N, C-alpha and C positions, 0 to 999 in steps of 0.2 A: 763226570764219574768219579773224575781224584774222591771227593767228597762221598758218593757209595762208597769206592772201594774203604774210606778210609787212609788215603794214600793224596802227597803232595800234590797239587798241577805239572809241576816239573820232572816227578813221575810217571810220568803219562802218552808214549807215543803212540800215534795216532795214525795205521797201516791202513791196507783191503783189507785184512782178512787172516783169519788163523793160522794160514800157511806161509803170510808174509810177516806175519811176527813168529812161526818161531823158528824161519829162517834167519830174523833177527839177532832175536833172539845165542839162537846158537853161533853164526858165524860171525854178529860181534861181536861175544863171546871171545872167541877161536882168535877176533885180528887185532885187542886191547890188548890181550893177555900171552899174546905167544910162547910165552916158556913154558906154560901148559899143556900138555899134550895130547889129555882123558879124559875119555867121555867115558857117565856110564849113564843106560837107557834099557826100555823093554822093548822084548820084541814085539810085544804088539801096541807100539806106540803108531799112531802114527800116520800113515807115509810125509808126507814136509816133514822129522826130524827123522824118518829112520833114514830116507833117502838125505837130507840136508848132512845123516850122520854119513852114510857110505862115502860123499863128496867127500868128506873133511880127510876119513880115511885114505881117499887118493893123495892129498897133500899133507899125507904124514900121521895123523892121529889112531894115536888107539884108543877104536870105544870095545865096552865090553856091553853086551845083550845081553841082559839082566831074562831071568824068565820067569812066569809064572806058573803057582800051580793049579788042580782039579778047577779050580772055582777062579780063575783069570789073575791075579789077585800076587804082586810082586813080590820076592822073594825077598824083605828089610836085612834082613839081616846077611847074606849074599850082599845085598848094595854095599855095606860097611864092608864087608871085608871084603871089597876090590876099592876104594879108596885109598890110593896112592898121594903120596909130596907131589904129582904133578898132576892131580886132575884139577881140573878145569869143570866139569860141571858135569852134577846126575838131572835129569832130563824126564819125569813121570810123568801122563796125564793120570788130568786129576779125576776123567769119566770114560772111560772105553766105548769110544765112536762107533761099536760095530755087536759086543756085548756087554753096555753097562754097569758094569762093577767099576767100581768108588773104592779108588786107592788109598793106602792108607798115608799124604798127600804129610800130614802132619807132621806124623812122626817121621819122614824120607826129611822135613824138612830142616828137625832141631838136629840132625844125625847131623846129617851136610853144616851145618852149622856152625856144630862142636869139630866137624874135621876142617872147616878156610876154607868149605867145596859151594861155589856156588850153588842154587838148589833153582831150577825153572820148569814149572809143570805149564801145559797146552788144559788151560782149561776153558776150554769151546762149548763142551757136553755138560759140564757144572757149575755155570755160571750164576750165578743170581735164583738157584735151585738148588745149591749144596752152598751152606755155610765156611768159608774157610782163612780164615785167621793169614791175616800177611806179613808177619812175628818176621817170618824166618826162609821167607819164600822168598827170594829175590830177583824172577825175573813170572810175570802171567801171561801164556796170549789170552787175547781172547776176539771171539768171530759177534759181531751182531744180530749177522741174521740168521742167529738162536735162540734170540732172543725180544728177538719181533724187528729188528732193525733193517732199514733197506738192509740190501747184500752188494757189495763193495764194500764194506764201512767193519774197520778193529780195532783191536790196540793191545799194545804191550807194556805191561807195568813192569820198571823198571827204577828200583830202592835206589834209593838218594847211596851212592856210593859205590855202587856196581860199576863196576871197565868194561864196559861196551862202545 
């Protein structure tokens, strides 16, 4: 898997699937970076992201939920405007699991890198179907059953240097 995605083996954490990977990404970042209390995500994320964001709000995190246009695409300029000094992570899914829209992940990832903010993508729906350059992606969630692996297996890519 590491070779396939162009990563080092130390950057792959095996999980039980996309939900556990998403939870580990957000909660892991939050626990390892307690000084950063702001999260940005979209209103159309998978429930495993939205419910984790809500749980973190109850623990004192401020979460901005970015809207989408009539085609379901997130407002990239709004994401850029919402980034603050205490922004921990921007989490946007690569392909929406209900409407199939493909988000501009690489554009958002570049904005985050420039701002010094972690970027996570839930790539469960798009993995192996859509190319993704991990150069600016810090964390990526994948579920095996979407690519014909057995249910109950997935992984979280965590770029070296990411505090999780």
